[in-house]
N, C-alpha and C positions, 0 to 999 in steps of 0.2 A: 504494500500500500504506500503510494508515493505522493499523493495530492494532485496528480495530473490525470484527469479522467480518461485521456486517450493514450496513456503510457502504461505499459505493464513491465514487470521486471523480466529481464532477459535471462536466458540460461547461459549466456556467455559469461565466462569468468571475469572477475574484475580486471580491468586493464591496468598495466603498470605505467606510471608516468616517469620518464627519464629526463634528466637535464642534458645540456650540450655535451657534457663529458661522458654521457652514457650511463651514469650511475642513477639508480632508481631513488626517487625522493618522495613518492606517494602513490596512491592508488585512487582510481575512480570507479564507481559502480556503474556499469553500462546499462542503459535503458533503451528499449526499442519501441517503435510505434506498435500499438496493438493491431493485430490483424482484424479484418472484418469479422464480426461475430464474437470477438473476445475483447471487449472494451476493458480498460483498467477500472478499478474500483475507486470511486471518489472518497476522499477522506472526510468523515463526519466530524464536525467541530465538537470539542468536548462538552458534555452536558454539565452545566453548573448545578450543583445540588440545591434543592429548595431550602430556603432559610427555615429554621425551626419555628413553629407557630409560637406567638407570644401568649403565655398563659394568661387566663383572665385575672384581673386584679380589681380591687375595690377602688374607685376614684375617691379623692378627697374633695368633697363639695362643702361649700359654706352656704348656710341659709341667708347670710348677709352679703352675698355676692351682688354687686350692683346690677347685674343682668336680670335679677328676679326679686331682690329684697323688697321692692315696693309693690309687688303684685299682691292683691287681696287674697288672703287664705280662705278657701271655701267660699261661703256666702256671707261672711261676717264683715267686720271692720278692722280686724287685725291683718297684718301683712306677713308674708313669708319671712321677712327679716326679723319680725318680732316673735312670732309663734310657730314658725315653720320647721322646727327641729325634726319632728316626726316625719313630716313630708319629705324633708331632705334625706333622712335615713332611708326611707322607702325608695327614693330616687337612686341612691347609691346601690341599694340592693338590686333594683331593676337594671341599673347599668351593668352590674356584674352578670346578671342573667342574660342581658343583651349580648355581652361578649362571649358567653358560653354558647349561645345559639346563633349569633350573627357576627362572627369574629371579623369578617371583611367589611362590616358596616359600622365600625365603632363610632365614627364621626356622627352617626345618626341616632345615637343613644339618647333617650329622653332627658330633658332638663326638669328641675323642680316645677317650673311654670307649666310645662306640658303635662307632668303627672298631676298637678293640681287641676288642670282642665279636665283630664281624663277621669279623675275622681268625681268631679262635679257632674259630669255626664253620666257616670255609672251609679249615681246616688251614694257616693262615698262619704258625704258629710251630713251631719244632722242639721235639721232646720230650726232647732231650738237653741236657747242659750246664746252662746257666741256664734253659732251657726258655722262653726269650723271644726267641730269635734269629729274625729275620724270614725267611720263605721268599718271596722276591721274586715268584716266578711265581704265587703264590696271591693277590696283591693284587687283580688284576682280578675274581676270583670274589667277594672280600669287597666290592668296590665294587658289583658287580651286586646282591648281597644288600641293599645299602643303597639301591638304586634308581638306580644309575648304571652301566648296561651300556655296553659298547663300549670299555672301557679296555684298553690293551695295554702290555706291557713292551717298549720299543723297544731299550733298551741297558742293560747292566750291565757296567761296566769298573772294574777295580782298577788303580791307577797309582801305587803306592807308590815304584817305582823308575824310572818313565818319566814324561815330561810328560803332564799331563791333556789330553784331546782338546778343547781350548777351541773349535776351529772347529766341532766337532760340537755342543757346548753352544750356541754362538751360533746355528747353524742351527735347533736345536730350539727355542730361545727365540723366534726369529722365526716359527716355525711354530705357536707356541702350546702346545708340549709342557710337561710338568712336570718340572723338573730338580732333583734332590736330590743333594747332594755331601757327601763326608766331608772334614772338616778336622781340624786339630790343636787341641784345646781348651786346651792348655797349651804355649805357645811358650817357656816358661822352661827346659824340659829338652830332651833329645835324643830322647826317645820320642815316638811319635805317639799322643796320647790321643784315642781315637775319639770323634768328635762329628759329627752330621749336621745340615746346614742346607739351607734351600730357596732356590734362586736364582730371583728373580722378574723380573729384567730386566738391562739393561746388555749389555756385551760383554766380550771377553777382556782389555781394558785396565782395566775396572772393572765388577764385578758388584754388583747390588743383592741383599741377603741378608735373609731373615727367619730369625732365630735363636730357636728355641723355648726355649732355656735362660733367656733374660731373663725376669725377673718380670713379671707382668701390668702393673703400674704403670710399668715401665721399658721396655715394648715399643716398639721403633722399628725402622726400616729401617737396616741397616748396609751398608757397602760393603767390597768386597775390591778392592785390597790394603790399605786402611786397617786392616781387621781381618783376623785369621787369617794374616798374613804376617810372617815375620821380615824384618829389613832386607835388602834386595836381592832378596827373593822377588817373583815375579809370580804371578798366579792359577794358571797352569799348573803351578807348583811347589807351591802351597799346597793343591791339591786332590788327595786320595789315592784317591778312588773316585767314580764317577759312575753314577747311576741315572736313566734317562729313561723316563717314561710318557707316553702320549698317547692320543688318541681320534681316530677317523676324522672328518675335517672335512667 
């Protein structure tokens, strides 16, 4: 195989190249034109290996991102920037699901504003009180409207007076489910100031957290118990509610 489609290797031995003094100083391999009916083989260019796929990862999104912080949450008068922590957690989970199912369309993954609209269309917000309380069971319908069918609510547990089910959380994380938990946003007082964060990894001794309250420029992964825990608390004490969504694998 020589790269010239009409040349084939000759059976003639390699020719000796001699200088003016008659002494050999090199060899050349002889090629001859292919005869009719026996064309030489073209050389195929080397095939570049496909780059390995990028594994799905949870994005770091902020509810106070200028692109959507002023959008009204649900049907009420609060904005995503003010009360949209849970909405932004759901968006990060759906963005991960999007990467799992549509890895070549990552740029089209939904934003908090788009998830907010989908929830409104799917009946995902209550119409009483502040008119922006999430109806957990309607999230799968909103996800389907966004092009992500197959999502299910696996578990919703409130544990303000009992330890959080950290073994269930660990099993869900290992299975690839999406785990959203309620924490106390102000540890300086005795009240539980409701705030929702997304657990993306770890186990009951230390969880990796994406907190949507952080400003875009300050977004980073946090860990529990380093965050959200008073002295002496462990994660099962610092978590006050657990919502777990998943899709059939």
